[in-house]
C-alpha positions in Angstrom: 3.2 72.3 65.9 5.8 75.0 66.1 8.6 73.0 67.7 11.7 72.1 65.7 11.8 68.6 64.4 14.2 66.2 66.0 14.8 63.2 63.8 14.6 59.9 65.6 17.6 57.5 65.1 17.4 56.1 61.6 14.7 58.6 60.6 15.4 61.6 58.4 14.2 65.1 59.2 10.8 66.0 57.7 9.0 69.2 56.8 5.7 67.6 57.7 5.4 64.6 60.0 2.2 62.7 60.9 2.5 60.0 63.5 -0.5 57.7 64.1 -3.0 60.4 63.2 -6.7 59.6 63.5 -9.6 61.9 63.2 -13.2 61.2 64.2 -16.2 63.5 63.8 -18.9 63.1 66.5 -18.8 60.8 69.4 -20.2 57.5 70.6 -21.9 55.1 68.3 -22.6 57.8 65.8 -18.9 58.9 65.4 -17.5 59.0 61.9 -13.9 57.9 61.6 -12.4 59.9 58.7 -8.7 59.0 59.2 -7.2 56.0 61.0 -3.6 55.8 62.2 -2.0 57.8 59.4 1.8 58.1 59.5 3.5 60.1 56.8 6.8 62.0 56.5 7.2 64.7 53.8 10.8 65.7 53.3 11.8 69.4 53.0 11.4 70.5 49.4 9.4 67.4 48.4 6.3 67.5 46.3 3.9 64.8 47.6 0.5 64.0 46.0 -2.4 62.4 47.9 -4.8 60.2 46.0 -7.9 58.3 47.2 -11.6 57.8 46.6 -14.0 60.6 47.5 -14.6 60.8 51.3 -11.3 59.1 52.2 -10.1 62.0 54.4 -7.7 63.8 52.0 -9.1 67.2 52.7 -9.4 66.4 56.4 -5.7 65.6 56.5 -4.8 68.9 54.9 -7.0 70.8 57.4 -5.2 69.0 60.3 -1.7 69.9 58.9 -2.9 73.5 58.4 -4.0 73.5 62.1 -7.6 74.3 61.2 -8.7 71.3 63.2 -7.2 68.9 65.8 -6.5 65.2 65.4 -8.5 62.8 67.7 -5.2 60.8 68.1 -1.6 61.1 67.1 0.7 64.0 66.4 1.4 66.4 63.6 4.7 68.4 63.4 5.6 71.0 60.8 8.8 72.0 62.5 8.0 75.7 62.8 7.5 76.1 59.0 5.0 78.6 57.6 1.9 76.8 56.3 -0.7 77.9 53.8 -3.7 76.1 52.4 -4.9 76.7 48.8 -8.4 75.5 48.0 -10.1 74.4 44.8 -12.0 77.7 44.7 -9.9 80.9 44.7 -12.2 82.5 47.4 -11.0 86.0 46.5 -12.7 89.1 47.9 -14.7 90.4 44.9 -14.7 94.0 46.1 -10.9 94.1 46.3 -8.5 94.4 43.4 -5.9 91.7 42.8 -3.4 93.9 44.7 -5.9 94.5 47.4 -6.4 90.7 48.0 -2.6 90.2 48.2 -2.1 93.2 50.5 -4.8 91.9 52.9 -2.9 88.6 53.2 0.3 90.5 53.8 -1.5 92.7 56.4 -2.5 89.5 58.2 1.1 88.4 58.2 2.0 91.7 59.9 3.9 93.2 57.0 4.2 96.9 57.4 1.9 99.0 55.2 4.8 100.7 53.5 6.1 97.3 52.2 2.8 95.7 51.1 2.5 97.3 47.7 6.0 96.3 46.7 5.7 92.8 47.9 2.3 92.4 46.2 3.9 93.5 42.9 6.7 90.9 43.4 4.2 88.2 44.1 2.2 89.0 40.9 5.4 88.9 38.9 6.1 85.4 40.4 2.8 84.1 39.0 3.1 86.0 35.7 0.2 88.4 36.4 2.1 91.7 35.8 -0.4 94.3 34.5 -3.4 92.8 36.3 -2.8 94.5 39.7 -5.9 96.8 39.4 -8.3 94.2 38.1 -11.0 92.7 40.2 -11.6 88.9 40.4 -14.6 89.0 38.0 -12.4 90.5 35.3 -10.0 87.5 35.4 -10.3 84.0 33.8 -10.5 81.0 36.1 -6.8 80.2 35.6 -5.9 83.8 36.5 -7.9 83.7 39.7 -6.1 80.6 40.7 -2.8 82.3 40.1 -3.9 85.1 42.4 -4.9 82.5 45.0 -1.5 80.9 44.7 0.2 84.3 45.1 -2.0 84.9 48.2 -0.9 81.6 49.6 2.7 82.5 49.1 2.1 85.9 50.7 1.0 84.0 53.8 4.0 81.8 54.0 7.2 83.2 52.4 9.2 85.5 54.6 11.8 87.4 52.6 13.4 88.6 55.9 13.8 85.0 57.1 14.4 82.9 54.0 15.6 79.9 56.1 12.1 79.5 57.5 10.5 76.5 55.8 7.4 76.9 53.7 4.7 74.2 53.4 2.1 74.8 50.7 -1.1 72.6 51.1 -3.1 72.4 47.9 -6.6 70.9 47.9 -7.6 70.1 44.3 -6.7 73.6 43.2 -7.0 72.9 39.5 -9.9 70.5 39.5 -12.4 73.0 38.1 -10.2 74.2 35.2 -10.2 73.1 31.6 -7.4 70.7 30.5 -5.2 73.3 28.7 -5.4 75.8 31.6 -4.7 73.1 34.1 -1.6 72.0 32.1 -0.3 75.5 32.0 -0.7 75.9 35.7 1.1 72.6 36.3 4.1 74.2 34.7 3.6 77.3 36.9 3.4 75.5 40.2 6.4 73.3 39.3 8.4 76.5 38.5 7.4 78.3 41.7 8.0 75.1 43.8 11.5 74.9 42.4 12.4 78.6 42.6 11.1 79.1 46.2 12.1 75.7 47.6 8.6 74.9 48.8 7.4 71.7 50.4 4.1 70.8 48.8 1.3 68.4 49.9 -1.1 68.2 47.0 -4.6 66.6 47.0 -6.1 65.5 43.7 -8.5 62.9 42.1 -6.6 63.0 38.8 -4.0 60.2 38.8 -2.1 61.6 35.8 -1.9 65.0 37.5 -0.4 63.3 40.6 2.2 61.6 38.5 2.9 64.7 36.4 3.6 66.8 39.5 4.7 64.6 42.4 8.0 63.2 43.6 5.8 60.7 45.3 2.2 59.6 45.2 0.6 58.4 48.4 -2.6 56.3 48.1 -5.2 56.4 50.9 -7.8 53.7 51.5 -11.5 54.4 51.4 -13.0 55.7 54.6 -11.4 55.6 57.1 -8.4 56.9 55.3 -5.2 54.9 55.8 -1.9 55.0 53.9 -2.1 51.8 51.8 0.7 52.3 49.3 3.3 54.8 48.1 4.6 55.2 44.6 7.9 57.0 44.0 8.0 59.0 40.7 11.5 58.7 39.4 11.0 60.4 36.1 13.0 63.5 35.1 11.4 66.9 35.0 9.8 68.6 33.2 7.1 66.0 32.5 4.2 66.0 30.1 0.9 64.8 31.4 0.3 62.9 28.1 3.7 61.2 28.0 4.0 57.4 27.8 6.0 57.3 31.1 3.3 59.3 33.0 0.5 57.2 31.5 2.2 53.9 32.4 2.7 54.8 36.0 -0.7 56.4 36.2 -2.2 53.2 34.9 -0.5 51.1 37.6 -1.8 53.5 40.3 -5.3 53.6 38.9 -5.4 49.7 39.0 -4.4 49.8 42.6 -6.9 52.6 43.4 -9.7 50.5 41.8 -8.7 47.5 43.8 -8.9 49.5 47.0 -12.2 51.1 46.1 -13.6 47.7 45.1 -12.4 46.1 48.3 -14.7 48.6 50.2 -17.6 48.0 47.9 -17.6 51.6 46.5 
């Protein structure tokens, strides 16, 4: 998945490209087909949200793009971009400080020890956590822990020495466990960081309004096995409010389509 993308005639270059991707778990009669013939292009710098019923393969798709698993069929290309996956749970090491968690990620990236402390400080500034460098995870609120997790993901992707290297951030329901106000504040934060750093984001959520609030495009997957059944462009200007009339109207349309799809599968 490290080869440069070559756009086919009539097809634009993509930061993430899935062509006919299927994923089955197990074999024979007992095999479970999670994804079936999924094709999707995500443009460089685009923010794409994935929606679908529970068990439709959204998280499986992210794991495949992150190269944590292999597709049973089809191809995935990230064009040599750096890819990081951010989960719903922060999964920080409790015995390390905030800076220690970031420095560990930088060490994994091969960043020299002499540069790690400075880069960690810059990352904390980018997520508005100046002054919390020496705190441990249990001393932070849920929203703060997610900010650290976001900074860690950026540590694993962004290369200041090679800024032209693309960065793909995969987010698997990262705000699902947070209260509404904290989630709304983090929406502003991720949108700001996405703009400032030129990220390409593939974002999984069950919250339709969240998808419309954040996404340039919302992709709806069918119930298992997951297939792309419809895509909804989001033409609204940014910044958006999750409680705005425009967001609510489009979210209502997508919700009706999602209910139709879930009902069609008897779930």
